[in-house]
C-alpha positions, 0 to 999 in steps of 0.5 A: 532541508532535504532535496528532492531525489533524482527525477523528482521535481518539487512539484511533481505535476503527476501527483496533482494530476492522480489526486492521490488524497480523493481518487479512491472515493467510491472504492472503499467497498471494494478495497475491503472485500478484494485487496490482498493482506500482507504475508505474517513473515512480511509483518514480522520482518517489519517488527524484528527487533524492535522489542516487545509489541505492546510497548511499540507505538506506530503509525500506518500512513496512508492506511486505507481501510486499515489492512495493514494496520489490522495486522500490526494491531493483532500483534499488541501494536499500539496503531495510529492509522493516518488517512485522508480519505474519509470514506476509507476510514469509514469502511475499516473495521473498528479494532481496539488497538487503532485510533484513526485519525485525518491526515496526510505523509506530508502532514501527519499531525503528529508529535515530533519523535513520537513514533517507534515505527512508521509504515506506508503499506501500499502507499508511498508511490502515492505520496510527494518522497521528499516531503514525506520522508522529512515529516518521516524523520520528524515524527520517528524517534532516534532509532525508529523504524521506517518501513515500506511495503508494497504486494506487487504482482508476479508477472511470472505467474500466468494467471497473475499476468493474464490479469494484468493484460485484461485490465491494460486491455481497458485502460492501458497502463496507469502512471501509478503503475511506472512509479516504481521506488527507488531507495535512493530517495531515503538516502538523499533525505540524510536522516535515515540509515541504509535501506534494506530489502526482504522479499516474501511470496504471497497469494490470494485465492478469488472467486469470479466475483472477487477476480473483478473485485480486484481490479475494482479496488484500483482507482483508475479502473472503469466501473460502467459503460463499454470499458467495464463490460469489456473488462468483466468479460474478460475477467469473467473468460480467465476465471473460466480457463484457470479455475480450480476444482474449488471454483477459485482462481490464485493471484500471486505476489511478490511482498517487497519491504524496504527497512530504514532506521532514523539517525 
């Protein structure tokens, strides 16, 4: 059995406190409408070298409302979307190439060696790394690919940095924001080859409602009360100061894609 990566104890109290399988309840509508997608180049990197997409079976683990699942399915991949939160699954738009299933990263319910690709998009930081990687190793076929993808907000962009500061002003920095990915956890599992990183530029145009909705799609942002009113005011002021001639602002991201193959 693989050991836990350095700095991660077997029973991580932070994971229990964050309740990753239920904390997005009540956020599905904002998630569908206001979460950014992923650049085409990032999806191409995930699929590169895996052969004809129509012959590929992939799992999207922690699929949420299916943002990344649809991007794979639109390229012909058969996608098994694994998501523990029933509300998020129900909010997903139907797609003939996607089969939705209840499950967790640590217990997907999938057969052994049944996948050519396993993707986690904006999700791996919610998982118990060692247990999830052991499960991913089990369900990937030899030579199958693990892909871990994030849209990281670009703090060098003035608008995006101001957005982050507005959210922190009413909530502080949430522990989930500090759960950066350490590729050493993949090496510690022992079942995967070398991890490699690719980066891509991404952007999201938002109107005033969308800027607030983007914040409310985060599980920790207040949806009511004085803190919510303050956030609405701060983001409204930010929107008015930064909007372009078309009445939109642009949030900027750096999309990171970490790739490794099953030994």
